[in-house]
C-alpha positions in Angstrom: 31.4 -20.8 29.5 34.4 -19.9 31.2 37.6 -19.1 29.9 41.3 -18.9 31.7 44.0 -16.7 29.5 47.1 -18.0 30.3 49.2 -14.2 30.4 51.4 -15.1 28.7 51.2 -18.8 28.0 53.2 -22.0 28.9 55.9 -22.5 26.6 56.3 -26.2 26.6 58.0 -28.8 24.1 56.4 -31.3 22.0 58.2 -34.5 20.1 60.7 -36.7 20.4 64.9 -36.1 19.8 66.1 -33.3 17.8 62.4 -32.4 16.6 61.6 -30.6 19.3 58.8 -27.5 18.9 57.8 -25.0 21.4 53.6 -25.1 21.9 52.1 -21.6 23.4 49.8 -23.0 25.6 47.3 -19.8 25.4 44.7 -21.2 27.9 41.5 -22.8 29.1 37.4 -23.4 27.9 35.3 -25.2 30.3 32.2 -26.4 29.3 29.1 -27.7 30.3 26.8 -29.7 28.9 25.4 -29.0 25.6 27.5 -25.9 25.2 29.9 -25.6 22.1 33.1 -24.0 20.8 34.2 -22.9 17.2 37.4 -22.3 16.1 38.1 -20.6 12.2 40.6 -20.9 10.3 41.6 -17.3 8.5 40.4 -19.5 5.4 37.2 -19.7 7.2 37.3 -23.0 8.0 35.3 -23.6 11.1 36.3 -26.6 14.2 33.6 -27.0 16.9 33.7 -29.0 19.9 30.8 -29.4 21.8 30.3 -30.8 25.9 28.1 -33.3 26.8 27.0 -35.1 29.7 28.9 -37.8 29.0 32.1 -36.1 27.6 32.7 -34.4 24.3 31.9 -34.5 20.2 35.8 -34.4 19.8 35.4 -33.1 16.2 32.1 -32.2 13.6 31.4 -34.9 11.4 34.9 -36.0 9.5 32.8 -37.1 6.2 30.4 -34.3 6.7 30.9 -30.7 8.5 34.4 -30.8 8.7 34.7 -31.6 4.6 32.1 -28.7 3.7 34.7 -26.5 5.8 37.8 -28.1 3.5 39.5 -30.0 6.7 40.7 -33.6 5.5 40.5 -36.0 8.9 43.8 -38.2 9.5 44.0 -41.7 11.5 48.1 -41.4 12.3 50.0 -42.9 14.4 53.6 -42.2 16.4 56.4 -43.8 16.6 55.4 -45.1 20.4 52.0 -46.7 19.1 50.1 -43.8 19.9 47.2 -42.7 17.8 46.0 -39.1 16.8 43.5 -37.5 14.5 44.3 -34.7 12.9 42.8 -32.3 10.7 44.3 -31.2 8.0 43.5 -27.8 6.1 42.3 -28.7 2.4 45.4 -27.7 -0.3 48.0 -28.0 2.8 48.1 -31.8 2.3 52.0 -31.2 1.6 53.0 -29.4 4.7 51.2 -32.4 6.9 52.9 -34.9 5.0 56.5 -32.9 5.7 55.0 -32.5 9.4 54.4 -36.5 9.7 57.4 -37.8 7.8 59.9 -35.5 10.4 58.3 -36.7 13.7 58.4 -40.0 12.2 54.4 -40.5 12.3 52.5 -42.5 9.6 49.5 -41.9 7.9 47.5 -45.2 9.1 43.9 -43.6 6.9 41.6 -40.6 5.8 38.6 -41.1 7.6 37.0 -38.7 5.8 36.7 -41.0 2.9 33.8 -43.0 2.9 35.5 -45.9 1.6 37.7 -46.1 4.5 34.5 -45.0 6.9 32.7 -48.2 5.8 35.8 -50.8 6.1 35.8 -49.2 9.8 32.0 -50.0 10.7 32.3 -53.4 8.6 34.8 -54.7 11.3 32.2 -53.4 14.1 29.1 -54.1 14.4 27.4 -51.4 15.9 25.4 -51.9 18.8 27.3 -55.3 20.0 28.5 -55.3 23.9 31.8 -55.7 21.6 31.2 -52.3 21.5 30.7 -51.0 24.6 
């Protein structure tokens, strides 16, 4: 693992119109295949990113590990039809809904709910050429 810290952090803006937010880019982490980093929240939540030889596991299991660490996994769409996966700490749903309303995003579905995952899985047949 190689860590490069940005001192001072690079500050840039995201968002649309008058709703811009400053983000501080604090650094970069370069992982080799089969290495992982874990991010912790003050409330004890954990979020892992694991590097594989083909790419990354961008999240732990959305209906397993993330749920156990009190994260809800949201699929959202912004006003220019870009899709994002957001992790919402349980108890902070109101902040999440305020944020997506101000940024004119919409919740497509909660990816940690079994019924939604079953609907998604039913649309696609695992292992078929359509999924390659």
